[in-house]
C-alpha positions in Angstrom: 37.6 87.2 5.0 37.0 83.0 3.1 34.3 81.1 5.6 34.7 78.2 4.7 31.1 77.0 5.3 29.7 75.0 2.3 25.9 73.2 1.8 25.4 69.6 1.7 24.5 69.8 -2.0 27.5 72.2 -3.1 30.0 69.7 -1.0 28.3 66.7 -3.2 29.6 69.3 -6.3 32.7 69.1 -5.1 32.6 65.6 -4.2 31.6 64.1 -7.6 34.7 66.4 -9.7 36.9 64.8 -6.7 36.1 61.8 -7.7 35.9 62.1 -11.3 39.0 63.3 -11.4 40.8 61.3 -10.1 38.9 58.4 -11.6 38.2 59.0 -15.4 39.8 61.9 -15.9 43.4 61.0 -15.2 43.9 56.9 -15.7 42.2 58.8 -19.6 45.1 61.4 -20.3 47.6 59.5 -18.0 46.7 56.4 -21.2 47.1 59.4 -23.7 50.5 60.8 -22.1 52.1 57.0 -22.1 50.5 56.5 -25.6 52.2 59.7 -26.9 55.5 59.0 -25.3 55.3 55.4 -26.7 55.4 57.0 -30.4 59.4 58.0 -29.5 60.3 61.4 -29.5 59.0 63.1 -26.4 60.6 66.9 -27.8 58.6 67.5 -30.5 55.7 65.3 -29.0 53.1 68.5 -29.0 50.8 65.7 -27.9 52.7 63.8 -25.1 53.7 67.5 -24.3 49.8 68.6 -23.6 49.1 65.4 -21.8 52.3 66.6 -19.7 50.4 69.6 -19.2 46.9 68.9 -18.5 48.0 65.8 -15.6 50.0 68.4 -13.6 46.9 70.6 -14.0 44.4 67.5 -12.8 46.7 66.5 -10.2 46.5 70.6 -8.4 42.8 70.5 -8.7 43.1 67.4 -6.8 45.4 68.7 -4.5 42.9 71.4 -3.8 39.8 69.2 -3.7 40.9 67.5 -1.7 42.9 70.2 1.2 39.6 71.4 0.5 37.0 69.3 1.4 38.7 68.0 4.4 39.1 72.3 5.9 34.9 72.5 4.5 32.2 72.3 7.7 28.7 71.4 5.5 25.7 73.4 7.6 21.9 72.4 6.7 19.2 74.1 7.2 17.7 73.7 10.3 13.9 74.0 11.3 14.3 76.5 13.3 16.5 79.1 11.2 12.2 79.5 9.3 11.9 82.7 8.9 14.4 84.2 8.9 18.0 84.7 7.0 21.2 82.5 7.4 23.5 80.3 5.0 21.9 78.9 1.8 18.7 80.7 2.1 17.0 82.0 -0.6 15.8 85.7 -0.7 13.7 87.6 -2.3 15.3 91.7 -2.2 13.1 94.9 -3.7 14.7 97.7 -3.6 13.2 101.9 -4.2 12.8 101.4 -8.2 11.0 98.2 -7.5 14.0 96.0 -9.3 13.2 92.4 -7.8 16.4 90.3 -7.2 16.5 86.2 -6.3 19.8 85.7 -3.9 21.1 82.5 -2.8 24.2 83.0 0.3 27.0 79.7 -0.2 30.2 79.7 0.5 32.8 81.1 -1.4 32.6 77.2 -2.7 28.7 78.1 -5.1 29.7 81.4 -5.8 26.7 81.4 -8.8 25.7 85.1 -10.8 24.0 83.4 -13.0 22.6 81.0 -10.3 22.0 83.6 -7.9 25.0 82.8 -4.9 26.4 85.0 -3.1 29.2 84.5 -1.3 28.3 84.2 3.3 31.5 87.6 3.0 29.6 89.5 0.8 28.2 92.1 2.1 24.5 91.4 1.1 24.9 89.0 3.1 26.1 89.9 5.3 23.6 92.8 5.9 21.1 89.7 5.4 21.8 87.4 8.6 18.7 87.2 11.0 16.8 89.8 10.0 13.0 88.5 8.5 10.5 89.2 6.0 9.5 93.4 4.9 12.3 94.7 7.5 14.9 97.1 5.8 18.2 96.3 4.2 21.2 98.7 4.2 23.5 97.4 2.1 27.0 100.0 2.1 28.7 99.4 -1.9 31.3 102.2 -3.8 28.3 104.3 -4.9 26.9 104.7 -1.3 24.6 102.5 0.7 21.0 100.4 -0.6 18.5 100.2 0.6 16.8 96.8 -0.2 13.4 95.6 1.3 13.1 91.6 2.0 10.2 90.1 0.5 10.5 86.7 0.8 12.6 84.3 2.5 12.9 80.0 2.7 15.5 77.5 2.2 14.3 75.1 -0.9 15.3 76.7 -4.1 13.1 79.4 -6.1 9.6 78.2 -8.5 
């Protein structure tokens, strides 16, 4: 299941990508293709062929972003959410071994493992929703159920 939720910064990032592709990148590639076409025989013109491929990739991404941005629902933080885990929360967890992990619950368009951004559709996020600090969280994984404790919940980035 893929939800259509996104944080406001995530939506703006996708919108900026759409604007960049439409207003900057596509005109540049179109100009390069036009210049390559002016050189003559297109059947053996590598610059022309690669430019056309790049234009198809850009146009495909533009179509995707346009449809996706229309389908997404921006979820903003509300003060009454404080103290519980909901969409957009940063959560610090600890297990029996003392391992500490930090995650942010985001939409599928914002997933970034390097930043600890996990999708709301993931087993971890589903287990966390509605929980509070000091609650036990049981997450079903392929290797069995894992237990975590919630150390911290906040709606601003970790320092």
